[in-house]
C-alpha positions in Angstrom: 15.2 25.4 -12.7 15.7 23.2 -15.8 18.6 21.5 -14.1 16.5 20.2 -11.1 13.8 19.0 -13.4 16.3 16.9 -15.3 17.4 15.6 -11.7 13.8 14.7 -10.7 13.2 13.1 -14.1 16.4 11.2 -13.9 16.0 10.1 -10.2 12.6 9.2 -10.6 13.1 7.0 -13.9 16.2 5.2 -12.1 14.0 4.5 -9.1 11.3 3.3 -11.4 13.7 1.0 -13.3 15.3 -0.4 -9.9 11.5 -1.2 -8.8 10.3 -2.7 -12.0 13.3 -4.7 -12.0 13.2 -6.1 -8.6 9.5 -6.7 -9.3 10.4 -8.9 -12.7 13.4 -10.6 -10.9 11.3 -11.4 -7.9 8.6 -13.0 -10.2 11.0 -14.8 -12.3 12.8 -16.3 -9.1 9.7 -17.5 -7.5 8.4 -18.6 -11.3 4.7 -17.4 -10.5 3.9 -17.5 -13.8 5.2 -20.6 -15.4 3.7 -22.5 -12.2 0.2 -20.9 -12.8 0.5 -22.0 -16.5 1.4 -25.4 -15.3 -1.4 -25.6 -12.3 -4.1 -24.5 -14.7 -2.7 -26.3 -17.7 -2.7 -23.2 -19.9 0.7 -23.3 -21.4 -0.2 -21.9 -24.5 -1.3 -18.9 -23.0 1.8 -18.2 -21.0 2.3 -15.0 -23.3 -1.1 -13.8 -22.5 -0.2 -13.9 -18.7 3.3 -12.5 -19.2 1.8 -9.2 -21.1 -0.8 -8.9 -18.5 1.7 -8.6 -15.8 3.8 -6.0 -17.6 0.6 -4.0 -18.5 -0.8 -4.3 -15.1 2.4 -2.9 -13.6 2.5 -0.1 -16.6 -1.0 1.0 -16.4 -0.8 1.0 -12.5 2.2 2.8 -12.4 0.9 5.3 -14.7 -2.2 5.6 -12.6 -0.4 6.1 -9.3 1.7 9.1 -11.0 -1.9 10.6 -12.5 -3.2 10.4 -8.8 -6.9 10.2 -10.0 -10.2 10.2 -8.1 -11.9 7.1 -9.5 -15.9 6.0 -8.5 -16.5 2.9 -9.3 -19.9 1.2 -8.7 -19.7 -1.4 -5.5 -19.7 -4.4 -7.5 -16.7 -3.4 -9.8 -14.8 -2.4 -6.6 -15.4 -5.7 -5.4 -14.1 -7.3 -8.4 -11.0 -5.1 -8.3 -10.6 -5.8 -4.7 -11.0 -9.7 -5.3 -8.4 -9.9 -8.0 -5.8 -7.7 -6.2 -6.3 -10.2 -3.0 -5.8 -13.2 -5.6 -2.7 -11.7 -7.1 -1.5 -10.9 -3.4 -2.6 -14.6 -2.1 -0.9 -16.0 -5.3 2.4 -14.3 -4.9 2.6 -14.8 -0.7 1.9 -18.7 -1.9 4.6 -19.0 -4.5 6.9 -17.3 -2.0 6.2 -19.7 0.8 6.5 -22.6 -1.8 9.7 -21.8 -2.9 10.8 -21.5 0.8 9.1 -24.5 1.8 7.8 -22.8 5.0 4.7 -24.9 5.5 6.2 -28.2 5.5 8.8 -27.0 7.9 6.5 -25.3 10.2 4.2 -28.1 10.1 6.9 -30.4 11.3 8.4 -28.2 14.0 4.5 -28.1 15.4 4.4 -31.8 15.0 1.3 -31.6 12.9 2.7 -33.3 9.7 -0.5 -35.0 9.0 -2.9 -31.9 9.4 -0.9 -29.4 6.8 -4.5 -28.9 4.8 -5.7 -27.6 8.1 -2.9 -25.4 9.0 -3.2 -23.7 5.6 -7.0 -23.5 6.0 -6.2 -21.6 9.0 -3.8 -19.4 7.8 -6.7 -18.8 4.8 -9.6 -18.5 6.9 -7.4 -16.0 9.1 -6.2 -13.8 6.5 -9.6 -13.4 5.4 -11.1 -12.6 8.8 -8.1 -10.3 9.4 -8.9 -8.2 6.0 -12.5 -8.2 6.7 -12.2 -6.7 10.1 -9.7 -4.3 8.5 -12.1 -3.0 6.0 -15.3 -3.3 7.8 -13.9 -1.2 10.9 -11.0 1.0 10.0 -11.6 2.0 6.6 -13.3 5.4 6.2 -16.2 5.6 3.7 
């Protein structure tokens, strides 16, 4: 029985290290944190951003292992959802920026001059799709 628990712990630790390393490599390759500090002109806070990402990953991993039942007021839940959406949106924007997807897509569609409209259509589509999902498909 003790060997089984050791193997489970070892596999869990190895899997966590692999996923964590992949996440850090992904953020590093995309340059999310340096780009964010550059855009917001807050280079002196780069260590704070980095620690925020590390602490967010550690705390969310710990919470997912504990499987707690959390009950927050709707306003707190809204703020958490908003911040989560901002994170996912920034990650997606960083990925597309690195891959230069939008300029290539705009050129292929023949709408080089309307690239801002393409971006806004994608943003509003994402927002509408998310709202539709949360309003109609999420059980209360």
